C-alpha positions as CSV (number, residue, x, y, z in Angstrom):
1,X,53.5,-57.5,154.5
2,X,50.8,-57.6,152.0
3,X,49.4,-54.2,153.9
4,X,52.3,-52.6,154.4
5,X,53.0,-53.2,150.4
6,X,49.4,-51.5,149.9
7,X,50.2,-48.3,152.0
8,X,53.8,-48.4,149.8
9,X,52.3,-48.4,146.7
10,X,49.4,-46.1,147.4
11,X,52.1,-43.4,148.9
12,X,53.8,-43.8,145.9
13,X,50.9,-42.4,143.4
14,X,49.8,-39.7,146.3
15,X,53.2,-38.5,145.7
16,X,53.7,-39.2,141.8
17,X,50.1,-37.2,141.5
18,X,51.0,-35.2,143.3
19,X,54.5,-34.3,141.4
20,X,51.8,-33.9,138.1
21,X,50.4,-30.8,139.7
22,X,53.4,-28.8,141.3
23,X,55.3,-28.2,137.7
24,X,51.9,-27.3,136.3
25,X,51.2,-25.0,139.2
26,X,54.6,-23.0,139.2
27,X,54.5,-22.6,135.1
28,X,51.5,-20.8,135.1
29,X,53.3,-17.7,136.7
30,X,57.8,-18.9,135.8
31,X,59.8,-17.1,138.2
32,X,60.8,-14.1,136.7
33,X,64.7,-14.2,135.0
34,X,67.6,-12.7,137.1
35,X,69.1,-10.9,134.0
36,X,66.4,-8.0,132.5
37,X,65.1,-7.5,129.7
38,X,64.9,-10.8,128.9
39,X,61.0,-10.5,129.8
40,X,61.4,-8.1,127.7
41,X,63.1,-9.1,124.7
42,X,60.6,-12.4,124.6
43,X,57.3,-10.1,123.9
44,X,59.5,-8.0,121.3
45,X,59.1,-11.3,119.6
46,X,55.9,-12.2,119.8
47,X,54.3,-8.9,119.0
48,X,56.5,-7.5,116.4
49,X,55.1,-10.6,114.2
50,X,51.1,-9.1,114.7
51,X,51.2,-6.0,111.6
52,X,49.7,-4.4,114.2
53,X,48.4,-0.8,111.9
54,X,47.7,2.3,113.5
55,X,43.4,1.8,113.5
56,X,43.5,-1.0,111.8
57,X,41.6,-5.3,112.7
58,X,45.6,-6.0,113.6
59,X,45.6,-2.9,115.8
60,X,43.0,-4.3,117.7
61,X,44.0,-7.4,117.6
62,X,47.1,-7.2,119.4
63,X,45.5,-5.1,121.9
64,X,43.7,-7.6,123.1
65,X,47.3,-9.9,122.6
66,X,48.7,-6.9,125.1
67,X,45.2,-7.4,128.1
68,X,45.9,-11.0,127.7
69,X,49.2,-10.7,128.5
70,X,48.4,-8.4,131.3
71,X,46.2,-10.4,132.6
72,X,48.8,-13.0,132.9
73,X,50.7,-11.0,135.4
74,X,47.4,-10.7,137.5
75,X,45.7,-7.2,136.4
76,X,42.7,-6.0,135.4
77,X,42.7,-4.6,132.2
78,X,40.3,-2.5,130.3
79,X,39.9,-2.1,126.9
80,X,39.2,2.1,126.2
81,X,37.9,2.8,122.3
82,X,38.3,5.8,120.9
83,X,38.0,7.2,117.5
84,X,39.1,9.2,114.8
85,X,39.4,10.5,111.4
86,X,41.9,11.1,109.9
87,X,41.7,12.1,105.7
88,X,38.3,12.3,105.6
89,X,38.4,8.7,106.8
90,X,36.5,7.6,110.6
91,X,39.0,5.2,112.3
92,X,38.6,3.0,115.4
93,X,41.0,2.4,118.3
94,X,42.2,1.8,121.3
95,X,43.8,1.7,124.7
96,X,44.8,-0.9,126.8
97,X,45.1,0.7,130.4
98,X,45.3,-1.5,133.7
99,X,45.6,0.2,137.1
100,X,46.9,-1.1,139.8
101,X,46.3,0.2,144.0
102,X,48.4,1.1,145.8
103,X,49.3,-1.7,148.0
104,X,50.4,0.0,151.3
105,X,50.2,3.8,152.0
106,X,52.4,6.3,151.6
107,X,54.1,7.5,155.1
108,X,51.9,11.1,155.1
109,X,51.3,14.1,157.4
110,X,48.0,14.9,158.4
111,X,46.5,17.1,156.2
112,X,48.0,15.4,152.9
113,X,46.2,14.7,150.4
114,X,45.1,12.1,147.9
115,X,46.8,8.3,147.0
116,X,49.4,9.8,144.4
117,X,50.2,8.7,140.8
118,X,52.5,7.2,138.6
119,X,51.7,6.6,134.9
120,X,54.1,4.4,132.7
121,X,53.1,4.5,129.0
122,X,54.0,2.9,125.8
123,X,52.2,3.0,122.2
124,X,51.5,-0.7,120.0
125,X,50.9,0.2,117.0
126,X,53.2,0.9,114.1
127,X,53.6,1.9,111.0
128,X,52.2,0.2,107.6
129,X,56.8,-0.5,106.3
130,X,58.4,-3.0,109.1
131,X,57.3,-5.1,111.4
132,X,57.6,-2.4,114.6
133,X,60.1,-3.8,116.4
134,X,61.5,-1.3,117.9
135,X,58.5,1.7,116.9
136,X,57.4,0.0,119.8
137,X,57.5,-2.9,120.0
138,X,60.5,-2.3,122.5
139,X,58.5,0.3,124.7
140,X,55.6,-1.9,125.3
141,X,57.6,-4.6,126.0
142,X,60.0,-2.9,128.7
143,X,56.3,-1.4,130.1
144,X,55.6,-5.8,130.6
145,X,58.5,-6.5,132.5
146,X,58.4,-3.5,134.7
147,X,54.5,-4.6,135.5
148,X,56.1,-7.8,136.0
149,X,58.6,-7.1,138.5
150,X,56.5,-4.5,140.6
151,X,54.3,-6.3,140.9
152,X,56.0,-8.2,143.6
153,X,56.1,-5.5,146.0
154,X,53.6,-3.1,147.7
155,X,54.0,0.2,146.4
156,X,53.3,3.7,148.5
157,X,51.2,5.1,145.0
158,X,48.6,3.7,142.3
159,X,49.7,2.7,139.1
160,X,48.3,3.2,135.6
161,X,50.3,1.6,132.5
162,X,48.7,2.3,129.5
163,X,49.5,0.5,126.3
164,X,48.3,3.3,123.2
165,X,46.9,2.9,120.1
166,X,47.0,4.6,117.1
167,X,50.0,6.8,118.1
168,X,51.7,6.3,114.8
169,X,48.7,8.8,113.2
170,X,48.9,11.7,115.7
171,X,49.5,10.5,119.1
172,X,45.1,9.5,119.1
173,X,45.6,8.1,122.2
174,X,46.9,9.6,124.3
175,X,44.9,12.6,123.5
176,X,42.0,10.5,124.0
177,X,43.1,9.1,127.4
178,X,44.7,12.3,128.7
179,X,40.7,14.3,127.5
180,X,39.6,11.8,129.9
181,X,41.0,11.4,132.7
182,X,40.1,13.1,135.8
183,X,40.7,17.0,136.6
184,X,41.6,15.3,140.3
185,X,43.7,12.3,138.5
186,X,45.7,15.4,136.7
187,X,46.1,16.5,139.8
188,X,47.6,13.8,141.3
189,X,49.6,12.8,138.9
190,X,53.1,12.7,139.9
191,X,55.3,10.8,137.1
192,X,54.7,9.8,133.3
193,X,56.8,7.6,132.1
194,X,57.3,6.7,128.3
195,X,59.0,4.3,126.2
196,X,59.5,4.1,123.2
197,X,62.0,3.2,120.4
198,X,64.4,2.0,122.7
199,X,67.1,-1.0,121.2
200,X,68.7,-0.1,118.1
201,X,70.4,3.6,118.5
202,X,73.5,4.7,119.1
203,X,72.9,6.3,122.6
204,X,70.3,5.8,125.4
205,X,68.6,9.2,126.5
206,X,65.7,10.1,129.1
207,X,64.6,13.5,128.4
208,X,62.3,16.1,130.3
209,X,58.7,17.7,129.5
210,X,59.6,20.3,127.3
211,X,56.4,22.0,127.9
212,X,56.5,22.5,132.0
213,X,60.3,22.5,131.9
214,X,59.8,20.6,135.4
215,X,62.6,17.7,135.5
216,X,63.0,16.6,138.8
217,X,61.7,13.0,137.0
218,X,63.8,12.9,134.5
219,X,67.0,13.6,136.8
220,X,66.1,10.7,138.8
221,X,66.0,8.7,136.6
222,X,70.1,9.8,136.1
223,X,70.8,9.8,139.5
224,X,69.4,6.1,139.3
225,X,71.3,5.6,136.5
226,X,74.7,6.6,137.5
227,X,74.7,4.5,140.6
228,X,74.0,1.3,138.5
229,X,76.1,2.8,135.8
230,X,74.1,2.6,132.8
231,X,74.9,4.6,130.3
232,X,72.1,6.5,129.5
233,X,72.1,10.8,129.7
234,X,70.4,13.7,128.4
235,X,70.2,14.7,125.0
236,X,73.1,17.4,124.6
237,X,71.0,20.4,122.9
238,X,73.2,20.8,119.9
239,X,70.2,21.7,118.1
240,X,69.0,24.9,119.1
241,X,65.4,24.4,118.9
242,X,65.7,21.8,121.3
243,X,67.7,23.0,124.3
244,X,69.3,19.8,126.2
245,X,68.0,17.5,127.9
246,X,64.3,18.2,127.2
247,X,62.4,15.4,125.1
248,X,60.8,16.6,120.8
249,X,57.8,16.3,121.8
250,X,57.2,13.4,118.9
251,X,55.1,10.7,121.5
252,X,52.7,10.4,123.6
253,X,54.6,12.5,126.6
254,X,54.0,15.2,125.0
255,X,50.2,15.0,125.6
256,X,50.9,14.6,129.1
257,X,54.0,17.1,129.1
258,X,51.3,19.6,127.9
259,X,49.4,18.7,130.7
260,X,51.6,19.5,133.1
261,X,52.3,16.2,134.4
262,X,56.0,15.9,135.3
263,X,57.6,13.2,132.4
264,X,60.2,11.2,132.1
265,X,60.6,10.1,128.1
266,X,63.1,7.2,127.0
267,X,64.7,6.4,123.4
268,X,67.0,5.5,121.5
269,X,68.4,7.0,119.0
270,X,71.6,9.3,118.2
271,X,71.6,13.3,119.1
272,X,75.1,13.9,117.8
273,X,74.7,14.0,113.6
274,X,73.1,14.8,110.8
275,X,70.8,17.3,112.0
276,X,71.2,17.3,115.6
277,X,67.1,16.4,116.4
278,X,66.9,12.6,117.2
279,X,65.5,11.6,114.4
280,X,68.5,9.1,112.6
281,X,69.3,6.8,115.3
282,X,72.1,5.3,114.5
283,X,76.2,7.1,112.9
284,X,76.7,4.0,111.1
285,X,73.0,2.4,109.8
286,X,71.0,5.6,110.2
287,X,67.4,5.2,111.0
288,X,65.4,1.7,111.7
289,X,62.4,2.7,112.4
290,X,59.3,3.5,109.8
291,X,61.5,1.4,107.5
292,X,61.5,-1.9,106.5
293,X,65.4,-2.4,108.8
294,X,62.9,-2.4,111.9
295,X,62.2,-5.8,112.3
296,X,64.4,-7.5,115.3
297,X,66.2,-10.2,112.9
298,X,67.4,-7.6,110.7
299,X,68.5,-6.0,113.9
300,X,70.5,-8.6,115.5
301,X,72.1,-8.8,112.4
302,X,73.1,-5.8,111.8
303,X,73.6,-4.6,115.6
304,X,74.4,-8.1,117.4
305,X,73.7,-7.5,120.8
306,X,72.5,-4.2,121.3
307,X,68.8,-5.1,121.7
308,X,69.5,-6.3,125.1
309,X,72.2,-4.3,126.6
310,X,69.2,-0.9,126.0
311,X,66.7,-3.3,127.1
312,X,68.7,-3.9,130.8
313,X,69.0,-0.8,131.1
314,X,65.7,0.9,130.8
315,X,63.9,-1.8,131.9
316,X,66.7,-1.5,135.8
317,X,66.4,2.1,135.6
318,X,62.9,2.4,135.6
319,X,62.6,-0.7,137.9
320,X,65.1,1.2,140.3
321,X,62.9,4.2,139.9
322,X,59.5,2.9,141.3
323,X,60.6,0.8,143.4
324,X,62.4,3.5,146.0
325,X,59.8,6.5,145.4
326,X,58.9,7.7,148.1
327,X,56.3,10.7,147.6
């Protein structure tokens, strides 16, 4: 009987030790919420607290925070440093770059070329005013959630995620990245998807590139939006300077467009008010970007619930596009 008690005690001790190990292992990489956009929202909350003005030490801090988030998702991450001159002063900045190789070969013919490449980007720097929650912690948040979701699937193409530095001072990070790209990578890049200022505008938009006028990526996004009843549309072209459905060229995506890469640029604003140029984001509150109101707490006070609606839509449509893309 004593022997039995000792065995029972040993089994109980082993079970208790195992129960202490298992939750820790699960906590390292928790399950994704079923509702898309939830993880993106949490990234926005954290990134908004870093005063990551272009070219500042805080911008560099934010770059390494983003690097850590990607690494927690299991990705290998590179920091791509660069410098730029503005007003006679030299500033240092950096891009955060993740290269994720294809998980399975694409079903292609015997004369197929190199593995296709899809680039996903969002700038992480901000202007000195406000917290930059909309412009552009929101884009970084969606990119990170998307990276986590697609990491669970073997895709038939390479993916590069880029968090761009110094966008607010002349698209410096995107310019440096494209300048450093191999010609072969430019040639095999079948799509560049850009997220910028996603959570405050009255409407949700996806643009094609105005330079090369290649529209297939935008058109596919619109098909998935319609299929899943997501309120994403083209800008209507009410201002003759900006043809319907095309990007105004004010974000990092313009540099990839100019390089001849097909693009899809997501933003949330309102192209039907004021000068009909997309600068005024909302009819009721004007614009949030580049103001003190670009703060998640203020945004939720003025337009409660809108950020999550936007985040869910943009994450969902891009996830569906990438999951089902067969280059």
